[in-house]
ROSE-4610 file (N, C-alpha, C; in Angstrom, 1 decimal, always signed):
// ROSE-4610
residu = [X/X/X/X/X/X/X/X/X/X/X/X/X/X/X/X/X/X/X/X/X/X/X/X/X/X/X/X/X/X/X/X/X/X/X/X/X/X/X/X/X/X/X/X/X/X/X/X/X/X/X/X/X/X/X/X/X/X/X/X/X/X/X/X/X/X/X/X/X/X/X/X/X/X/X/X/X/X/X/X/X/X/X/X/X/X/X/X/X/X/X/X/X/X/X/X/X/X/X/X/X/X/X/X/X/X/X/X/X/X/X/X/X/X/X/X/X/X/X/X/X/X/X/X/X/X/X/X/X/X/X/X/X/X/X/X/X/X/X/X/X/X/X/X/X/X/X/X/X/X/X/X/X/X/X/X/X/X/X/X/X/X/X/X/X/X/X/X/X/X/X/X/X/X/X/X/X/X/X/X/X/X/X/X/X/X/X/X/X/X/X/X/X/X/X/X/X/X/X/X/X/X/X/X/X/X/X/X/X/X/X/X/X/X/X/X/X/X/X/X/X/X/X/X/X/X/X/X/X/X/X/X/X/X/X/X/X/X/X/X/X/X/X/X/X/X/X/X/X/X/X/X/X/X/X/X/X/X/X/X/X/X/X/X/X/X/X/X/X/X/X/X/X/X/X/X/X/X/X/X/X/X/X/X/X/X/X/X/X/X/X/X/X/X/X/X/X/X/X/X/X/X/X/X/X/X/X/X/X/X/X/X/X/X/X/X/X/X/X/X/X/X/X/X/X/X/X/X/X/X/X/X/X/X/X/X/X/X/X/X/X/X/X/X/X/X/X/X/X/X/X/X/X/X/X/X/X/X/X/X/X/X/X/X/X/X/X/X/X/X/X/X/X/X/X/X/X/X/X/X/X/X/X/X/X/X/X/X/X/X/X/X/X/X/X/X/X/X/X/X/X/X/X/X/X/X/X/X/X/X/X/X/X/X/X/X/X/X/X/X/X/X/X/X/X/X/X/X/X/X/X/X/X/X/X/X/X/X/X/X/X/X/X/X/X/X/X/X/X/X/X/X/X/X/X/X/X/X/X/X/X/X/X/X/X/X/X/X/X/X/X/X/X/X/X/X/X/X/X/X/X/X/X/X/X/X/X/X/X/X/X/X/X/X/X/X/X/X/X/X/X/X/X/X/X/X/X/X/X/X/X/X/X/X/X/X/X/X/X/X/X/X/X/X/X/X/X/X/X/X/X/X/X/X/X/X/X/X/X/X/X/X/X/X/X/X/X/X/X/X/X/X/X/X/X/X/X/X/X/X/X/X/X/X/X/X/X/X/X/X/X/X/X/X/X/X/X/X/X/X/X/X/X/X/X/X/X/X/X/X/X/X/X/X/X/X/X/X/X/X/X/X/X/X/X/X/X/X/X/X/X/X/X/X/X/X/X/X/X/X/X/X/X/X/X/X/X/X/X/X/X/X/X/X/X/X/X/X/X/X/X/X/X/X/X/X/X/X/X/X/X/X/X/X/X/X/X/X/X/X/X/X/X/X/X/X/X/X/X/X/X/X/X/X/X]
num = [1/1/1/2/2/2/3/3/3/4/4/4/5/5/5/6/6/6/7/7/7/8/8/8/9/9/9/10/10/10/11/11/11/12/12/12/13/13/13/14/14/14/15/15/15/16/16/16/17/17/17/18/18/18/19/19/19/20/20/20/21/21/21/22/22/22/23/23/23/24/24/24/25/25/25/26/26/26/27/27/27/28/28/28/29/29/29/30/30/30/31/31/31/32/32/32/33/33/33/34/34/34/35/35/35/36/36/36/37/37/37/38/38/38/39/39/39/40/40/40/41/41/41/42/42/42/43/43/43/44/44/44/45/45/45/46/46/46/47/47/47/48/48/48/49/49/49/50/50/50/51/51/51/52/52/52/53/53/53/54/54/54/55/55/55/56/56/56/57/57/57/58/58/58/59/59/59/60/60/60/61/61/61/62/62/62/63/63/63/64/64/64/65/65/65/66/66/66/67/67/67/68/68/68/69/69/69/70/70/70/71/71/71/72/72/72/73/73/73/74/74/74/75/75/75/76/76/76/77/77/77/78/78/78/79/79/79/80/80/80/81/81/81/82/82/82/83/83/83/84/84/84/85/85/85/86/86/86/87/87/87/88/88/88/89/89/89/90/90/90/91/91/91/92/92/92/93/93/93/94/94/94/95/95/95/96/96/96/97/97/97/98/98/98/99/99/99/100/100/100/101/101/101/102/102/102/103/103/103/104/104/104/105/105/105/106/106/106/107/107/107/108/108/108/109/109/109/110/110/110/111/111/111/112/112/112/113/113/113/114/114/114/115/115/115/116/116/116/117/117/117/118/118/118/119/119/119/120/120/120/121/121/121/122/122/122/123/123/123/124/124/124/125/125/125/126/126/126/127/127/127/128/128/128/129/129/129/130/130/130/131/131/131/132/132/132/133/133/133/134/134/134/135/135/135/136/136/136/137/137/137/138/138/138/139/139/139/140/140/140/141/141/141/142/142/142/143/143/143/144/144/144/145/145/145/146/146/146/147/147/147/148/148/148/149/149/149/150/150/150/151/151/151/152/152/152/153/153/153/154/154/154/155/155/155/156/156/156/157/157/157/158/158/158/159/159/159/160/160/160/161/161/161/162/162/162/163/163/163/164/164/164/165/165/165/166/166/166/167/167/167/168/168/168/169/169/169/170/170/170/171/171/171/172/172/172/173/173/173/174/174/174/175/175/175/176/176/176/177/177/177/178/178/178/179/179/179/180/180/180/181/181/181/182/182/182/183/183/183/184/184/184/185/185/185/186/186/186/187/187/187/188/188/188/189/189/189/190/190/190/191/191/191/192/192/192/193/193/193/194/194/194/195/195/195/196/196/196/197/197/197/198/198/198/199/199/199/200/200/200/201/201/201/202/202/202/203/203/203/204/204/204/205/205/205/206/206/206/207/207/207/208/208/208/209/209/209/210/210/210/211/211/211/212/212/212/213/213/213/214/214/214/215/215/215/216/216/216/217/217/217/218/218/218/219/219/219/220/220/220/221/221/221/222/222/222/223/223/223/224/224/224/225/225/225]
x = [-150.1/-149.7/-148.2/-147.6/-146.1/-145.8/-144.5/-144.1/-143.7/-144.1/-143.9/-142.4/-141.9/-140.5/-140.4/-139.1/-138.7/-138.1/-138.1/-137.5/-136.1/-135.4/-134.0/-133.8/-134.8/-134.9/-135.4/-136.3/-136.7/-135.6/-134.9/-133.6/-132.6/-132.3/-131.4/-131.9/-133.1/-133.8/-133.4/-133.8/-133.6/-132.1/-131.1/-129.8/-129.5/-129.8/-129.3/-129.9/-131.2/-131.7/-130.8/-130.4/-129.5/-128.2/-127.6/-126.5/-126.6/-127.7/-127.9/-127.9/-128.4/-128.6/-127.1/-126.3/-124.9/-124.1/-124.4/-123.7/-124.1/-125.4/-125.8/-125.0/-124.8/-124.3/-122.7/-122.3/-120.8/-120.4/-121.3/-121.0/-120.9/-121.6/-121.5/-120.4/-120.2/-119.4/-118.8/-117.5/-116.9/-117.1/-117.4/-117.4/-118.3/-119.5/-120.6/-120.1/-119.5/-119.1/-117.9/-116.9/-115.8/-116.2/-117.4/-117.8/-118.4/-119.1/-119.7/-118.7/-117.5/-116.4/-115.7/-115.9/-115.4/-116.1/-117.6/-118.4/-118.4/-118.1/-118.0/-116.7/-115.6/-114.4/-114.6/-115.4/-115.6/-116.3/-117.2/-118.1/-117.1/-116.2/-115.3/-114.4/-113.9/-112.9/-113.7/-114.8/-115.5/-115.3/-115.0/-114.7/-115.9/-117.2/-118.3/-118.5/-118.0/-118.1/-116.9/-115.7/-114.5/-114.8/-115.4/-115.5/-116.5/-117.4/-118.4/-117.9/-116.7/-116.2/-114.6/-114.3/-112.9/-112.1/-111.0/-110.3/-110.7/-111.7/-112.1/-111.1/-110.8/-109.7/-110.4/-110.4/-111.3/-110.5/-109.1/-108.4/-108.8/-108.8/-109.0/-110.6/-111.4/-113.0/-112.9/-112.2/-112.2/-111.5/-110.4/-109.6/-110.4/-111.3/-112.2/-113.4/-113.8/-114.9/-114.2/-113.0/-112.4/-112.1/-111.7/-111.6/-112.7/-113.9/-115.3/-115.7/-115.2/-115.5/-115.3/-114.3/-113.9/-114.9/-115.7/-116.8/-117.7/-117.7/-118.7/-120.0/-120.2/-121.5/-122.3/-123.5/-124.2/-124.6/-125.0/-125.4/-124.2/-123.0/-121.9/-121.3/-121.5/-121.2/-122.0/-123.3/-124.3/-123.9/-123.9/-123.6/-122.2/-121.3/-119.9/-119.9/-120.4/-120.2/-121.3/-122.4/-123.2/-122.6/-121.6/-121.0/-119.8/-119.1/-118.1/-118.7/-119.9/-120.5/-121.2/-121.3/-122.2/-121.9/-120.7/-120.4/-121.0/-120.8/-121.4/-122.9/-123.5/-124.9/-125.5/-124.8/-125.3/-125.2/-124.0/-123.9/-125.0/-125.4/-126.5/-127.8/-128.2/-129.3/-129.5/-128.3/-128.4/-128.0/-127.4/-127.2/-127.6/-128.9/-129.3/-129.0/-129.2/-129.0/-127.5/-126.6/-125.1/-124.8/-125.3/-124.9/-125.3/-126.5/-127.1/-126.3/-126.0/-125.2/-123.9/-123.1/-121.8/-122.0/-123.0/-123.3/-123.6/-124.3/-124.9/-123.5/-122.8/-121.5/-120.6/-120.5/-119.4/-119.9/-121.4/-121.9/-121.7/-122.0/-121.9/-120.6/-119.5/-118.0/-117.7/-118.1/-117.7/-118.4/-119.6/-120.3/-119.8/-118.9/-118.5/-119.5/-120.3/-121.3/-121.0/-121.6/-121.3/-122.5/-122.3/-123.2/-124.1/-125.5/-126.3/-126.8/-127.0/-127.4/-127.3/-127.7/-127.5/-127.8/-128.8/-129.1/-129.2/-129.2/-129.3/-127.9/-127.5/-126.3/-126.5/-125.6/-125.8/-124.4/-124.5/-123.4/-123.9/-123.1/-123.4/-122.3/-123.0/-122.2/-122.9/-122.4/-123.0/-124.4/-124.5/-125.8/-126.9/-126.7/-127.5/-127.0/-127.9/-127.5/-128.2/-127.8/-128.3/-128.4/-129.5/-129.6/-129.7/-129.1/-129.1/-129.5/-130.5/-130.9/-130.5/-129.7/-129.1/-130.1/-129.8/-130.8/-131.3/-132.7/-133.1/-134.2/-134.1/-135.1/-135.2/-133.9/-133.9/-134.2/-134.4/-134.9/-136.1/-136.8/-138.1/-139.2/-139.0/-140.0/-139.8/-138.7/-138.3/-137.8/-138.1/-137.6/-138.1/-139.3/-139.9/-139.0/-138.9/-138.0/-136.6/-135.9/-134.6/-134.5/-135.6/-135.6/-135.8/-136.7/-136.9/-135.8/-135.2/-133.9/-132.9/-132.7/-131.6/-131.8/-133.0/-133.5/-133.4/-133.7/-133.6/-131.9/-131.0/-129.7/-129.2/-129.7/-129.4/-129.7/-130.8/-131.3/-130.3/-129.5/-128.5/-127.3/-127.1/-126.0/-126.4/-127.6/-128.1/-128.1/-128.6/-128.6/-127.2/-126.2/-124.9/-124.1/-124.7/-124.1/-125.1/-124.9/-125.9/-125.7/-124.8/-124.7/-125.8/-126.3/-127.1/-128.7/-129.1/-130.4/-131.5/-130.9/-131.9/-131.6/-132.6/-132.4/-133.0/-132.3/-132.8/-132.4/-133.3/-133.0/-133.4/-132.5/-132.8/-132.7/-133.6/-133.4/-134.5/-134.2/-135.4/-136.4/-135.9/-136.8/-138.1/-137.7/-139.0/-139.9/-139.7/-140.8/-141.8/-141.4/-142.3/-143.2/-144.5/-145.5/-145.3/-144.9/-144.7/-143.6/-142.5/-141.5/-141.8/-142.5/-143.1/-144.0/-144.9/-145.8/-145.2/-144.2/-143.5/-142.9/-142.2/-141.6/-142.7/-143.8/-144.8/-145.5/-145.6/-146.1/-145.3/-144.0/-143.0/-142.8/-143.6/-143.5/-142.6/-142.1/-141.1/-142.0/-141.4/-141.8/-141.4/-142.2/-141.8/-141.9/-140.9/-141.0/-140.0/-140.5/-139.7/-138.5/-137.3/-136.2/-136.3/-135.8/-135.9/-134.9/-135.2/-134.2/-132.9/-132.7/-131.5/-130.7/-131.3/-130.7/-130.5/-131.3/-131.2/-129.9/-129.7/-128.5/-127.2/-127.3/-126.1/-125.7/-126.7/-126.4/-126.7/-127.6/-128.0/-128.0/-126.8/-126.6/-126.8/-127.5/-127.6/-128.7/-129.2/-130.3/-131.7/-132.5/-133.7/-134.9/-134.6/-135.7/-136.2/-137.5/-138.0/-137.3/-136.8/-136.2/-136.8/-137.0/-137.8/-136.9/-137.1/-136.4/-137.4/-136.9/-137.5/-136.7/-137.4/-136.8/-137.6/-136.8/-137.5/-136.4/-137.0/-136.2/-135.6/-134.6/-133.8/-134.8/-135.7/-136.6/-137.5/-138.3/-139.2/-138.6/-137.5/-136.8/-136.4/-135.9/-135.5/-136.8/-137.8/-139.2/-139.7/-139.5/-140.1/-139.2/-137.9/-137.1/-136.1/-136.1/-135.2/-135.7/-134.8/-135.4/-136.4]
y = [+2.4/+3.0/+3.0/+4.0/+4.1/+3.1/+2.4/+1.5/+2.1/+1.3/+1.8/+1.7/+2.8/+2.8/+1.8/+1.3/+0.5/+1.4/+1.0/+1.8/+2.2/+1.3/+1.7/+2.9/+2.7/+3.9/+5.2/+5.2/+6.2/+7.0/+6.1/+6.7/+7.1/+6.6/+7.1/+8.5/+8.6/+9.9/+11.0/+10.6/+11.6/+12.1/+11.2/+11.3/+12.2/+11.9/+12.8/+14.2/+14.3/+15.7/+16.4/+15.8/+16.3/+16.8/+16.0/+16.3/+17.4/+17.5/+18.7/+20.0/+20.0/+21.2/+21.5/+20.3/+20.7/+21.2/+20.8/+21.4/+22.9/+23.2/+24.7/+25.4/+24.9/+25.6/+25.8/+24.8/+24.7/+25.9/+26.4/+27.4/+28.7/+28.8/+30.1/+30.1/+28.9/+28.8/+27.5/+27.2/+25.8/+25.4/+26.2/+25.7/+24.6/+24.7/+23.7/+22.4/+22.3/+21.1/+20.6/+21.4/+21.0/+20.3/+20.9/+20.3/+19.0/+18.8/+17.6/+16.5/+16.8/+15.9/+15.6/+16.6/+16.2/+15.2/+15.3/+14.5/+13.0/+12.9/+11.7/+10.9/+11.8/+11.3/+10.8/+11.4/+11.0/+9.5/+9.6/+8.2/+7.1/+7.4/+6.4/+5.8/+6.9/+6.5/+6.0/+6.0/+5.4/+3.9/+3.3/+1.8/+0.9/+1.6/+0.8/+0.7/+1.6/+1.7/+0.8/+0.8/+0.3/-1.3/-1.7/-3.3/-3.8/-3.1/-3.6/-3.4/-2.7/-2.3/-2.7/-3.7/-3.9/-3.9/-3.2/-3.1/-1.8/-1.1/+0.0/+1.2/+1.8/+3.0/+4.2/+4.6/+5.7/+7.0/+7.0/+8.2/+8.5/+7.4/+7.5/+8.1/+7.7/+8.3/+9.8/+10.1/+11.5/+12.4/+11.8/+12.4/+12.6/+11.6/+11.7/+12.7/+12.8/+13.8/+15.2/+15.5/+16.7/+17.2/+16.0/+16.3/+16.7/+16.1/+16.3/+17.8/+18.5/+19.9/+20.8/+20.2/+21.1/+20.8/+19.9/+19.6/+20.7/+21.1/+22.2/+21.8/+20.5/+20.1/+19.5/+19.9/+19.5/+18.0/+17.5/+16.2/+15.2/+15.6/+15.0/+14.8/+16.1/+16.0/+15.1/+15.3/+14.3/+12.9/+12.4/+11.2/+10.5/+11.5/+11.0/+10.9/+11.9/+11.9/+10.7/+10.5/+9.4/+8.0/+7.8/+6.6/+6.5/+7.8/+7.8/+7.4/+7.8/+7.8/+6.5/+5.6/+4.5/+3.5/+3.4/+2.4/+3.1/+4.5/+5.2/+5.2/+5.3/+5.4/+4.0/+3.0/+1.6/+1.3/+1.7/+1.7/+2.5/+3.6/+4.5/+3.5/+3.0/+2.2/+1.1/+0.4/-0.8/-0.5/+0.6/+1.0/+2.6/+2.9/+4.3/+4.9/+4.1/+4.6/+5.2/+4.2/+4.5/+5.7/+5.6/+6.7/+8.1/+8.2/+9.3/+9.9/+9.0/+9.4/+9.9/+9.3/+9.8/+11.2/+11.3/+12.5/+13.5/+13.5/+14.5/+15.0/+13.9/+14.4/+15.2/+14.8/+15.5/+17.1/+17.2/+18.4/+19.4/+18.9/+19.7/+20.3/+19.6/+19.9/+20.8/+20.5/+21.2/+22.6/+22.7/+24.0/+24.8/+24.3/+25.1/+25.2/+24.3/+24.2/+23.4/+23.6/+22.9/+22.0/+20.8/+19.6/+20.0/+19.8/+19.9/+18.5/+17.6/+16.3/+15.6/+14.4/+13.8/+14.2/+15.2/+16.0/+17.4/+18.0/+19.5/+20.1/+21.2/+21.9/+23.3/+24.2/+25.6/+26.3/+27.6/+28.6/+29.8/+30.7/+31.9/+33.1/+34.2/+35.2/+36.6/+37.6/+38.9/+39.0/+38.4/+38.5/+37.5/+36.5/+35.6/+34.2/+33.4/+31.9/+31.2/+30.5/+29.8/+28.4/+27.8/+26.3/+25.6/+24.4/+23.7/+22.3/+21.8/+20.4/+19.7/+18.7/+17.8/+16.8/+16.2/+15.2/+14.2/+14.1/+13.3/+12.2/+11.9/+10.8/+9.6/+9.1/+7.8/+8.0/+9.3/+9.4/+10.2/+10.2/+11.0/+10.6/+9.2/+8.8/+9.5/+10.1/+10.9/+12.1/+12.8/+14.0/+15.1/+15.1/+16.2/+16.0/+14.9/+14.7/+15.2/+15.0/+15.5/+17.1/+17.5/+18.9/+19.6/+19.3/+20.0/+19.9/+18.7/+18.4/+19.3/+19.6/+20.4/+21.8/+22.3/+23.8/+24.0/+23.0/+23.1/+23.4/+22.5/+22.6/+24.0/+24.5/+25.6/+26.9/+26.7/+27.6/+27.9/+26.9/+27.0/+27.9/+27.6/+28.4/+29.8/+30.2/+31.5/+32.2/+31.5/+32.1/+32.6/+31.8/+32.2/+33.1/+33.3/+34.3/+35.6/+36.6/+37.8/+38.4/+38.3/+38.9/+38.4/+37.2/+36.6/+37.2/+37.7/+38.5/+37.9/+37.0/+36.5/+35.0/+34.0/+32.6/+32.3/+31.9/+31.6/+30.1/+29.7/+28.6/+28.7/+28.2/+28.6/+27.3/+26.8/+25.6/+25.5/+24.6/+24.2/+23.3/+22.6/+21.8/+22.5/+23.7/+24.5/+24.9/+24.7/+24.8/+23.6/+22.6/+21.3/+21.7/+21.4/+21.8/+21.2/+20.0/+19.4/+20.0/+20.6/+21.2/+22.6/+23.2/+24.6/+24.6/+23.7/+23.6/+23.3/+22.4/+22.1/+23.4/+24.1/+25.3/+26.4/+26.4/+27.4/+27.2/+25.9/+25.4/+25.7/+25.8/+26.3/+27.6/+28.3/+30.0/+30.7/+29.9/+30.7/+31.4/+32.6/+33.3/+32.7/+32.6/+31.9/+32.9/+32.9/+33.7/+33.1/+33.3/+32.7/+33.7/+33.0/+33.9/+34.8/+36.0/+36.9/+36.5/+36.9/+36.4/+36.9/+38.1/+38.6/+37.7/+37.4/+36.4/+35.0/+34.5/+33.2/+33.4/+34.4/+34.5/+34.6/+35.2/+35.3/+34.1/+33.3/+32.1/+30.9/+30.9/+29.6/+29.8/+30.3/+30.4/+29.0/+29.0/+27.9/+26.9/+27.3/+26.3/+26.9/+26.1/+26.7/+26.3/+25.6/+25.3/+26.3/+26.2/+27.1/+27.1/+28.1/+28.2/+29.1/+28.7/+29.6/+29.7/+30.8/+31.2/+31.2/+30.6/+30.7/+31.7/+32.4/+33.3/+33.4/+33.7/+34.0/+34.9/+35.8/+36.6/+36.1/+36.4/+35.9/+35.6/+36.8/+36.6/+35.7/+35.5/+34.6/+33.1/+32.9/+31.7/+31.2/+32.0/+31.6/+31.3/+32.0/+31.6/+30.4/+30.0/+28.9/+27.6/+27.7/+26.6/+26.5/+27.6/+27.8/+26.9/+26.8/+26.2/+26.9]
z = [-22.8/-21.6/-21.4/-20.9/-20.7/-19.6/-19.9/-19.0/-17.5/-16.4/-15.1/-14.8/-14.3/-13.8/-12.7/-12.6/-11.4/-10.3/-9.1/-8.0/-8.4/-9.2/-9.4/-10.5/-11.3/-12.4/-11.8/-10.8/-10.1/-9.3/-8.5/-7.9/-8.7/-9.9/-10.8/-11.4/-11.7/-12.2/-11.0/-9.8/-8.6/-8.4/-8.6/-8.4/-9.7/-10.9/-12.0/-12.0/-11.4/-11.1/-10.1/-9.1/-8.0/-8.8/-9.6/-10.3/-11.3/-11.8/-12.9/-12.0/-10.7/-9.9/-9.4/-9.2/-8.8/-9.9/-11.2/-12.3/-12.4/-12.3/-12.4/-11.2/-10.0/-9.0/-9.2/-9.9/-10.2/-11.0/-11.9/-12.9/-12.1/-11.0/-10.2/-9.1/-8.5/-7.4/-7.1/-7.1/-6.8/-5.5/-4.5/-3.0/-2.8/-3.2/-3.1/-3.6/-4.6/-5.4/-4.6/-4.2/-3.4/-2.1/-1.5/-0.1/-0.4/-1.7/-2.1/-2.3/-2.8/-3.1/-1.7/-0.8/+0.5/+1.3/+1.0/+1.8/+1.2/-0.2/-0.8/-0.1/-0.2/+0.5/+1.9/+2.6/+3.9/+3.9/+3.1/+3.0/+2.5/+1.6/+1.0/+2.1/+3.0/+4.0/+5.3/+5.3/+6.5/+6.6/+7.8/+7.9/+7.5/+7.7/+7.4/+5.8/+5.2/+3.6/+3.3/+3.7/+3.3/+3.4/+4.5/+4.6/+3.7/+3.2/+2.1/+0.6/+0.6/-0.8/-0.8/-0.4/-0.2/-1.8/-1.8/-3.1/-3.9/-3.5/-4.1/-4.1/-5.2/-5.1/-4.7/-3.4/-3.1/-3.5/-3.7/-4.1/-5.6/-6.4/-7.7/-7.9/-7.2/-7.3/-7.1/-5.8/-5.6/-6.7/-7.2/-8.3/-9.6/-9.8/-11.0/-10.9/-9.5/-9.3/-9.5/-9.0/-9.1/-10.7/-11.3/-12.8/-13.5/-13.1/-13.6/-13.5/-12.5/-12.5/-13.5/-14.5/-15.6/-16.9/-16.6/-17.8/-18.0/-19.2/-19.4/-19.9/-20.5/-21.0/-19.7/-19.6/-18.5/-18.6/-19.6/-19.7/-19.7/-20.1/-20.1/-18.5/-17.9/-16.5/-15.6/-15.8/-15.0/-15.3/-16.5/-16.8/-16.2/-16.2/-15.8/-14.4/-13.7/-12.2/-11.7/-12.4/-12.0/-11.9/-13.0/-13.0/-12.1/-11.7/-10.8/-9.5/-9.3/-7.9/-7.9/-8.7/-8.7/-7.4/-7.0/-5.8/-4.5/-4.4/-3.4/-3.4/-4.5/-4.5/-4.2/-4.7/-4.3/-2.7/-2.2/-0.7/-0.1/-0.6/+0.0/+0.0/-1.2/-1.3/-0.4/-0.1/+0.7/+2.2/+2.4/+3.9/+4.1/+3.9/+4.1/+5.5/+6.4/+7.8/+8.2/+7.7/+7.8/+6.9/+5.7/+4.8/+5.3/+5.9/+6.3/+7.6/+8.5/+9.6/+9.4/+8.4/+8.0/+7.4/+6.4/+5.6/+6.6/+7.5/+8.4/+9.3/+9.7/+10.5/+9.6/+8.4/+7.5/+7.2/+6.8/+6.4/+7.7/+8.8/+10.1/+10.2/+10.0/+10.2/+8.9/+7.8/+6.6/+6.5/+7.1/+7.2/+8.4/+9.2/+10.3/+11.5/+11.5/+12.6/+13.7/+14.9/+16.0/+16.3/+16.5/+16.6/+18.0/+17.8/+19.1/+19.5/+18.4/+18.5/+17.3/+17.1/+15.8/+14.4/+14.4/+13.1/+13.2/+14.4/+14.5/+14.9/+14.3/+14.7/+14.4/+14.8/+14.8/+14.6/+14.1/+14.1/+14.5/+15.2/+15.6/+15.2/+14.6/+14.3/+14.0/+14.5/+14.3/+15.0/+16.2/+17.0/+16.4/+15.6/+15.1/+15.3/+15.8/+16.0/+14.9/+14.1/+12.9/+13.0/+13.1/+13.3/+11.8/+11.9/+10.7/+10.8/+10.0/+10.1/+9.1/+9.4/+8.3/+7.7/+6.6/+6.0/+7.1/+7.1/+8.3/+7.8/+6.6/+6.2/+7.0/+7.4/+8.1/+9.6/+10.1/+11.6/+11.6/+10.4/+10.4/+11.4/+11.8/+12.8/+14.3/+14.5/+15.8/+15.5/+14.3/+13.9/+14.8/+15.2/+16.3/+17.5/+18.1/+19.3/+19.1/+18.0/+17.6/+17.7/+17.0/+16.8/+18.0/+18.9/+20.2/+21.1/+21.1/+21.9/+21.5/+20.2/+19.6/+20.1/+19.9/+20.3/+21.8/+22.5/+24.0/+24.4/+23.6/+23.8/+23.3/+22.3/+21.7/+22.6/+23.3/+24.2/+25.3/+25.8/+26.8/+26.2/+25.0/+24.3/+24.3/+23.8/+23.6/+25.0/+26.1/+27.3/+27.9/+27.6/+28.0/+27.1/+25.8/+25.0/+24.8/+25.6/+25.4/+24.1/+23.3/+22.1/+21.1/+21.3/+20.3/+20.5/+19.5/+19.5/+18.6/+17.7/+16.9/+16.5/+16.5/+16.2/+14.8/+13.8/+12.5/+11.9/+11.0/+10.2/+8.8/+7.9/+6.5/+5.6/+4.8/+4.1/+3.0/+2.1/+1.1/+1.9/+2.9/+3.7/+4.2/+4.6/+5.2/+4.1/+2.9/+1.9/+1.9/+2.6/+2.7/+3.9/+3.7/+4.6/+6.1/+6.1/+7.4/+8.2/+7.6/+8.3/+8.7/+7.7/+7.9/+9.1/+9.1/+10.1/+11.5/+11.4/+12.7/+13.4/+12.5/+13.0/+13.5/+12.7/+13.1/+14.3/+14.6/+15.9/+17.0/+16.8/+17.9/+18.0/+17.2/+17.4/+16.5/+15.5/+14.6/+13.5/+13.2/+12.0/+10.8/+9.8/+8.5/+7.3/+6.5/+5.1/+4.1/+2.9/+1.9/+1.7/+1.3/+1.0/-0.2/-0.1/-1.3/-2.3/-3.6/-4.7/-4.4/-3.9/-3.5/-2.7/-1.5/-0.4/-1.1/-2.0/-2.8/-3.6/-4.1/-5.1/-4.3/-3.1/-2.2/-1.5/-1.0/-0.1/-0.9/-1.9/-2.5/-4.0/-4.6/-6.0/-6.8/-7.7/-8.6/-8.1/-7.0/-6.4/-6.8/-7.7/-8.0/-7.2/-6.1/-5.3/-4.3/-3.8/-3.1/-1.7/-1.1/+0.0/+1.1/+2.4/+3.4/+4.5/+5.4/+6.4/+7.7/+8.8/+10.0/+11.0/+11.8/+12.8/+14.1/+15.1/+16.4/+17.2/+18.0/+18.8/+20.1/+20.5/+21.7/+22.9/+23.1/+24.3/+24.1/+23.0/+22.6/+22.6/+22.0/+22.0/+23.4/+24.3/+25.6/+26.4/+26.2/+26.9/+26.5/+25.1/+24.6/+24.8/+24.8/+24.9/+26.1/+26.7/+27.9/+29.1/+30.1/+31.4/+32.2]
């Protein structure tokens, strides 16, 4: 019988798989990788991280990550970045709640989104309000509450901005049945992203990605006062 993997080995496998997808995306567009480096920098500079990693050279880690973007061999890239990020990943394993809070805050700002609550944010352009759900593993016990609270706050934005005609959300999370069902129960129309849209907005991401949408009228009726 094959030897059973330890939790550390499983976690390492997951991280390296993520880094592999990062490498694939890097070959198409540097933007996502640069945002990831920015997120790591945010973690490294956070006081809660620094007090647990006294003496760690955060500037050197960021510099090594930026240098790794020039690596053309996938395996070398994955192994190099994994080692560079080892202190960050160890912090994540020991302090998952803190890590997720800081990460959610960074990605909201980096994406140009406006925060609605601790995990839901939005951006509005060309008549569309697009909501974004940050990583929520550590708050999954109250995710439904967070989601509804955020959409109710978004409804106030939509009500005040008559140019918004459509409310949407797009993510690989929507490919998961629990998320898909949650949005369907709230009245959203769900559909898988076309290949053309995936290449435009999620280049290098081979995961299944779905889109949720609702008209202004239906959204305000459902979530407005």
